C-alpha positions in Angstrom: 51.1 -37.4 -30.7 49.4 -34.9 -28.4 47.6 -35.5 -25.2 44.0 -34.4 -25.6 43.8 -33.3 -22.0 46.9 -31.2 -22.3 45.0 -28.3 -23.9 42.3 -28.3 -21.2 42.8 -25.6 -18.6 42.7 -27.3 -15.2 42.1 -24.0 -13.4 38.5 -23.3 -12.6 37.1 -20.1 -14.0 37.1 -17.4 -11.3 34.5 -14.6 -11.2 36.7 -11.4 -11.1 33.7 -9.2 -10.4 32.4 -10.4 -7.0 29.0 -9.1 -6.1 28.7 -7.0 -3.0 25.5 -6.9 -1.1 23.9 -3.5 -1.8 23.4 -3.1 1.9 27.2 -3.0 2.2 27.7 -0.3 -0.5 29.3 2.8 0.8 27.3 4.9 -1.7 24.2 2.7 -1.5 22.2 5.5 0.2 22.8 8.0 -2.6 20.1 8.5 -5.3 19.9 5.9 -8.0 22.0 6.7 -11.1 20.6 7.7 -14.5 21.4 4.3 -16.0 19.7 2.5 -13.1 16.6 4.7 -13.5 16.5 4.1 -17.3 16.9 0.4 -17.0 14.4 0.2 -14.2 11.7 1.9 -16.3 12.4 -0.5 -19.1 12.0 -3.5 -16.8 9.0 -2.0 -15.0 7.2 -1.5 -18.3 7.8 -5.1 -19.2 6.7 -6.3 -15.7 3.7 -3.9 -15.6 4.8 -2.2 -12.3 5.5 1.3 -11.2 9.0 2.5 -10.1 9.3 5.0 -7.3 11.2 8.1 -8.2 13.1 8.4 -4.9 15.0 5.1 -4.9 18.6 4.9 -3.6 21.3 3.1 -5.5 21.0 0.1 -3.3 17.2 -0.1 -3.5 17.4 0.4 -7.3 19.9 -2.5 -7.6 17.6 -4.8 -5.5 14.6 -3.8 -7.7 16.5 -4.4 -10.9 17.4 -7.9 -9.7 13.8 -8.6 -8.8 12.4 -7.3 -12.1 15.1 -9.1 -14.1 13.9 -12.3 -12.4 10.2 -11.5 -13.1 10.8 -10.6 -16.8 13.4 -13.3 -17.5 16.0 -10.8 -18.5 18.3 -11.9 -15.7 18.6 -15.4 -16.9 
């Protein structure tokens, strides 16, 4: 006879990829990356907005979060 609770993991799931505020990024003031720019243009097209070409990594990250929320992709 086995205990049905014995197989349940009592340890809560831990997020191993903690998010850091883009304002705290050491490279946040560098130009956005190619993947950020590509994804931003996809999201911007869906949201019907324009993306500035001169965004920093941190600004691009914030805009990605905002556009994901607007388009429902971040859910």
